[in-house]
C-alpha positions as CSV (number, residue, x, y, z in Angstrom):
1,M,126.9,143.8,102.1
2,N,126.2,144.4,98.4
3,D,123.6,141.8,97.4
4,D,125.2,141.3,94.0
5,S,128.5,140.2,95.6
6,A,126.9,137.6,97.9
7,R,128.7,134.3,97.2
8,Y,127.0,132.3,99.9
9,L,123.8,130.3,99.6
10,F,121.8,128.7,102.4
11,V,120.0,125.6,101.3
12,Y,117.5,123.7,103.5
13,G,115.7,121.2,101.2
14,T,116.1,119.5,97.9
15,L,119.4,121.2,97.2
16,M,121.3,120.0,100.3
17,S,124.1,117.7,99.5
18,G,122.9,114.8,101.7
19,V,119.3,114.7,100.4
20,R,118.3,111.7,98.3
21,S,115.0,113.0,96.9
22,A,114.4,112.4,93.2
23,L,113.2,116.0,93.0
24,G,116.2,118.3,92.4
25,T,118.7,115.6,91.7
26,E,120.2,117.3,88.6
27,E,120.2,120.7,90.3
28,R,121.7,119.3,93.5
29,L,124.6,117.7,91.5
30,R,125.1,121.0,89.5
31,L,125.2,123.0,92.7
32,A,127.8,120.6,94.1
33,R,129.9,121.2,91.0
34,E,129.6,125.0,91.2
35,S,130.1,125.4,94.9
36,D,131.9,124.3,98.0
37,S,129.9,123.1,101.0
38,L,130.8,124.9,104.2
39,G,128.8,122.4,106.2
40,P,125.8,122.5,108.5
41,A,124.3,125.9,109.1
42,S,121.1,127.4,110.6
43,L,118.8,130.2,109.8
44,P,117.4,132.0,112.8
45,Q,114.0,133.5,113.1
46,A,112.5,131.2,110.5
47,Q,110.0,128.3,110.5
48,L,110.1,125.3,108.1
49,F,107.1,124.0,106.3
50,D,106.7,120.7,104.5
51,L,105.0,121.5,101.2
52,G,104.9,118.0,99.9
53,D,107.9,117.2,97.7
54,Y,109.9,120.2,99.0
55,P,110.1,122.5,102.0
56,G,109.7,126.2,102.4
57,A,111.2,128.5,105.1
58,L,109.2,131.5,106.4
59,A,110.7,134.5,108.2
60,V,109.1,135.0,111.6
61,D,109.6,137.2,114.7
62,D,110.1,134.3,117.0
63,I,113.7,134.3,118.2
64,D,113.5,130.6,119.1
65,A,112.5,129.5,115.6
66,I,115.2,128.1,113.5
67,V,115.7,126.3,110.2
68,H,118.6,123.9,109.7
69,G,120.4,123.4,106.4
70,E,123.7,123.8,104.7
71,L,125.8,126.8,103.6
72,V,127.6,126.7,100.3
73,L,130.1,129.0,98.7
74,M,129.2,129.5,95.0
75,S,132.2,129.8,92.7
76,K,130.3,131.9,90.2
77,P,127.3,133.3,92.0
78,Q,125.9,135.4,89.1
79,A,125.8,132.3,86.8
80,S,124.5,129.9,89.5
81,L,121.8,132.3,90.7
82,I,120.3,132.4,87.2
83,W,119.5,128.7,87.1
84,L,118.8,128.5,90.8
85,D,116.1,131.2,90.4
86,E,114.6,129.2,87.6
87,Y,114.6,126.0,89.7
88,E,112.9,127.9,92.7
89,G,110.4,129.6,90.4
90,F,111.7,133.0,91.4
91,V,111.2,135.8,88.9
92,H,112.6,139.3,89.9
93,G,109.7,141.7,90.3
94,A,106.9,139.1,89.9
95,D,104.0,139.3,92.4
96,D,103.1,135.7,92.2
97,N,106.5,134.2,93.3
98,E,106.2,131.5,96.0
99,Y,109.7,132.5,97.2
100,D,111.8,135.7,97.5
101,R,115.5,135.4,97.2
102,I,116.9,137.5,100.0
103,V,120.1,137.9,102.0
104,R,119.8,136.6,105.6
105,Q,122.3,136.1,108.4
106,V,123.2,132.4,108.7
107,R,125.1,130.7,111.5
108,L,127.6,127.9,110.8
109,A,127.9,125.0,113.2
110,G,131.1,126.5,114.6
111,G,129.2,129.7,115.5
112,E,130.5,132.0,112.8
113,T,127.7,134.1,111.1
114,L,127.7,135.1,107.5
115,D,125.2,136.8,105.1
116,A,123.9,134.4,102.5
117,W,121.2,134.2,99.9
118,A,118.2,132.2,101.0
119,Y,114.9,131.4,99.2
120,M,112.2,132.4,101.7
121,L,108.5,131.9,101.4
122,R,106.7,135.2,100.7
123,R,103.8,134.2,103.0
124,A,102.6,131.5,105.3
125,P,101.5,128.5,103.2
126,E,97.8,127.6,103.1
127,H,98.7,123.9,102.8
128,G,101.6,122.2,104.3
129,R,102.6,121.4,107.8
130,R,105.1,123.1,110.0
131,V,108.3,121.0,110.7
132,V,108.9,121.8,114.3
133,S,112.4,120.4,114.3
134,G,113.4,122.8,111.6
135,R,115.0,119.9,109.7
136,W,113.5,118.9,106.4
137,G,114.9,115.4,106.7
138,S,112.9,115.0,110.0
139,R,109.6,115.2,108.2
């Protein structure tokens, strides 16, 4: 898949449609206007960490590790990804990013798999606790 043509985004924290956190309210509403939710989805081989006001997902080799979230189809991905990168603090080519925006395979609740953008932690967090359930709402 050509990364520039990716229209799907996997969200697992403050940007999920059902979240009621004050953090990210404006961005969550904007994402809802600029995309269509495809419903619950999961990201295999990833662990979820509670970093305080928001979570972070880390890619791992454990085939049993999973992060639960939501998959959205962005109507204008190039435009949305500009402000999403800003919200996530992601700067292309910067060495001090907390997250990388990468394409990962995501599984919808019905079993279909799609490639989607996901903001993934670059390294295991020094502070923050692992969310064993893989669901940020289960903190």
